[in-house]
N, C-alpha and C positions, 0 to 999 in steps of 0.2 A: 852767423855768416860762415861760421867754420863748416857747417854741415853742407851748406850751398857751395863752398869751395871745394870740398871733398868729392861732390857730386858732378862738378863742371869738369869736363876734359881739360887737364893740364896743357896740352898742346895748342889751345885755343885761348885760355883765359888766364888770367893773372891778378893777384890781389896786389893793388898799391897803395892801401890804406885800410884802416880797421873798418871803414864803413863802405870801401868800394872794390868790387872786382869788376875788371874789364876785359872785353874781348881784345886780344892782342891785334888781330885785323882791322879793328875800329880806331886804332890811334892814329891821329893825323900828324901830331907833332909832339916831341918832348920840348919841355920849357922848364925853366929855373923852377923848382919846386912842384912841378906837376907835368901834366900832359893835357892835350887837346883832343876832344872827341866830338865831331859835328859842330864846333864852335864853341864848345862849353869847356870851362876849365876843370880839371879833375886833380885835387892836390895829390901828391905822393909823398907817403910817409917816409921819413929817414930808415925805419926798419925795412922798408920794402924797396927802397931806390937800388941797392946793390943788385937784388935779383931783376928788377925791370932793366937796368942798365946791360946785365949780361944777357938776357934774353933778348933784348933790342940791338945787341952787339955794340954798345956805347961804352966807350972807356975813358 
């Protein structure tokens, strides 16, 4: 995953879990403990939550 994360453009993608890298533009909603993309729940790990909130301008 680390190699894939390094190859993807950082302005379009963000890692939200050790098993998930998502396109920022595809995020529909932020929810408690995760995000929704096309009706699917993707968990957000505590280790990545702060970076996601900063990226999405959520405080």
